[in-house]
N, C-alpha and C positions, 0 to 999 in steps of 0.2 A: 503494500500500500504505499502511494507518493507521500512524504512529509508535505502536511498542510503548510501553505505560506506563512500562517500566523505562528507556526511552530518551529520553522527552520531559524538555523543558527548560520547566521551570516559571516562570511570571511572578512568583510568589511569591519566588522567590530571584534576581531582577534586581538587579544591584549587590551581589550577595552578597559580592565581595571588597572592598568599601568600608566593610562594616559593623565595628561594633566586636566586639572577641572573643567577649564575653559573648552578643552577639546571635546569632553564627554557632553557637556552643556550644548556645544555647537552640534555635535552627531544627535542628540536627542531632539533638538529644536528643528534640524533638517528633515527628521523622521516625522514631527508632527506637521512640519508645513507640507511634505508629500502627502500626508494622510489626508489633509483638507483639499490639497490639489486632486486627489482620486476621486472625491465626490463630483468633480466636474463631469466625469463620464457617465455618472449615474444621473445626471440632471434630466434626460428624456424620460427615464422610467419613474423619476420622482414626481415630473409634471403629469404624465398619465396618471399615476397612482393618485395623487391629489384631486384631480378631476372625479374620478370614479369614488372616492372617499365623499367628497361632498355631494355627489348626487345621492348615495346610501344615506348620509347624514340628514339631509333635507327631507327624506323620506321616513325620519323617526329614528334612524340607526344610531348605534355608538362606535365610538373611537376605543378599541381595545389594545393595549401593548401587553407582549409576553417576553419576558427575559428571564437571565438567571446571572448571578453574578455581578460582575461590572456592566453588562450589557442591561441587566434588569434594573440597577441603579440609575444607569442613564436615561432609561425609558421612563422610571417614575419621575425623574427630575423633568423631563420634556412635559409630561402629564400634569405634573403639579402646577406649572406656571400658566397653564392655557386657562383655566378659570379668572383669575386676577387680571392678567394681560387681555384676555379677547373675550371676557364674558361667557366662554362656554360652560354650560351647567355642569357640575360634580356629577350627576348621575348620567352624565352622557359619556365620562371617561373612565375607562377601567384600566388598572395596571395589575397583571399577574407577573408575580415574583417568585421565582422558586425558593423554597423555605419561608414564604410569607413575610409579614411585616416584620418579624423578628430578624430577617436579612439585612433590612435597612441599618440594623444597629451593629449585627457582627454576621458577616457573609458567610453561609453554611455551603461551601464547596460541593459537598455530598449531595445536596439537594438537587443539584441540576440533573442527576441521574433519574430521578423520581418520575416517571411517567404516570404513575398511579395519582399521585399529588397533583399533577396537572390536570388530570381528567376532574379529579374531586374539585377542583377550583373553578373549572371551567363549566362543569355541568349546571350550577345553579344560575349562570348567566342567561342560560336558555337562548342562544345564539339564535340571530335569523340572518336571512338573506340581506338585509339593510345594514348588517353591522359590518365594520371593517376592523380586521385583527392584522397587528402589525406584530412579527416575530422577530426578534432580535438576538442573533448569536455570531460572534466573531468567528468561531470556527464552521458555523453553519450546519453543525450534527448535535447540537445539546439536546438530550433525550426529552428533557421538560418542554422544550419550546416546541420541539417536533409534535408532542403529545397535543399540545393546545392546538397547533395548526392543524392536525388530523381533525379535531373536534370542529373547527371552524370550517375547514372544507366541506365536512359532512354536513353540516348546517346551511351550505350554499353561502355562507358569509364571504367577503371580500378579503382575499388572503395577500399579504405583502411580507416578503421574507427579506431581512436585511442581514447580509453575512459578508466577511471578509476573505472567504475562499471561493473559488468557481466550483461549480457541477457539485456541489453539496446537497445533501437531502433536502435542506431548508428551501433551497432555491428550486429545487425541482418540484416541490410539495405546492409552492405559490404562484399565485397568478401574476404578481407583479415581483419580478426578481431584481433586488437593489443589490448589486453587487459592488463591494468598496475595496477595491484591491489596493490595500494601503502598506503593502511592502513588508518584508519580515521586521521584526521588533527589533530594537536596539540589543533590550534585552529578551532574549528568545522567548516567546511564548508569554510575554507581559502584555497582554491584549487591552489592558486599562491604558496603554500609550497609544501608539498609531491606531490600533483599531478602534479603540474608545473614541479617541477624537474625530475619526471619520464618522463613526456612529452618531455621536452628538451633534456633530454638523449637519448629516443628512436628516436627522430628525428634526433639528431646527429650522432646516429650510422645508421641510416636509409640511410640518405642523402649521408654520406661520404661512405658507401659500394656501394650505386649507383654510385657515382662518380669514385671510384676504379675500378669498373666492366666496367664503359666507358673509361677505359684507361688513367684516368688523374692523376693517382698515379704511381710512380715506385720506387721500394726500399724504402717505405716510404717515398717518396719525391713528393710534389706537382708540377708536370710537365706541368700543364697546368695553371698555376697562372696568375694573370695579374699584371705586375710588373711596377706599377704607382708611386711608392714611393722609396726615397733613401734606404730605408731598403730592400723593395722587389726587387729592382735592384739587390742589393748584394747577395740576397737570390737566385735569379734567377742565377748570376753568379756561385754561390757555386754548386747550383744544376747541371748545365751543366758540371762544371768541375768535380763533383764526378762520375755523370752517364758516363761520356765519357773518364775518366782517363786524362785528359788533365789539364793544369796550369789555374789559373784564369783570367789573361791576355787574355789568348787566348780565352776562354770562353767569357769573355766580348766582343771580337771583332767579334765572332760569332753571339751574341745576337745583335749586333749593324746590322749585316747583315741581321738579321730575324725579324727587327723591336721590340726585345724584347720578340719575340716568343720562349719559352723554347723548346718544342719538336723538330722543325727543328733544333735549335741550338746544341742539343744533337746529333743529327744524323751527323751532319756536324763535330762535335768532333770526332766522330766515323769514318769520312771518305767519307760521302756523301758530294759531290763536291760542290754544290749549295743550296741555300734554297728553290728554283724551285724544284730541285729533291727531296730534303727533304720532302716537301710538297705533292709530286705526290705520294711517298712511303708510307706517313702517311695516305694519302686518300684511298690507297689500303687495309689498315690494319684497318680502322675504328678509326685512331688517336692513336692506342695502341702504346706506345714508345716500349715495351719490343718485341712485334712481329714485328716491324718495325727494330729493331736492328737486331733480328735473321734473318729477310729475307735479310738485306744488308750483313750481315755476310756468308750468304749461297752463295749470288751471288758474293760476293768477291771471296770465294773460289772456286765456280765453273768457274769464268773466269780465274782463277790462273791455274787450272788443264787444263782447254783447251788451 
């Protein structure tokens, strides 16, 4: 059986432990840089996958991550940031990590081989064809992740496999095959380095593109953020002011009327009379602020002409 790229011992790093500190750090940084560059080759797949995720999410589906070890932690980090940043409800995001919540405090490497645990964790989710399941595994052969993806495939859910080795069971199982060829690790097998960096980059790109296509970004601004601290409240007011062309004080007043919701406050800044009317307009356009603003402008113009 050929050695996986993520497990290869590279001659490039022979004598690594005898090098000067700056040479070791330079080698590691170059590995990280190459890992990010490797994501470039996966962009077409990430784009197609994001389109399919959005389609199923808008039909009521969930975004589900599955991983073990470092890959599981990276997946959990991506999932945790989506509610606050883009307002995606917590009940629409699920993370399955080998070893459960305890693995977030102390990684249990043995749990990644437990296919039965994966089945027990997946079964209560009652997966449907509207769900999108992302399996993350540097090796592409982690039993826990494979078992989750087998369950997802059986339920006709959308399946995305993210691996750093080609022609692996995970990629063969999944509809969307996200190969991140991140080169052999500086420290052989330490996939929290190159592979982990490539995975984090790819997941950030994927989930952010999904959020943009769901209408949660307008002119590069987070218009569906959850403003639950002073910094974010200031950011929310600035977003409303910039998007509506109004002053910060007025933006803050509209945010008070919308209980901190940015999207309806933007519409009120553009002339919509009440939070209720703003919410109605947003519901008609699936929450897309740009489409809502265009619809409001057209309605205002039509009223003026008539």
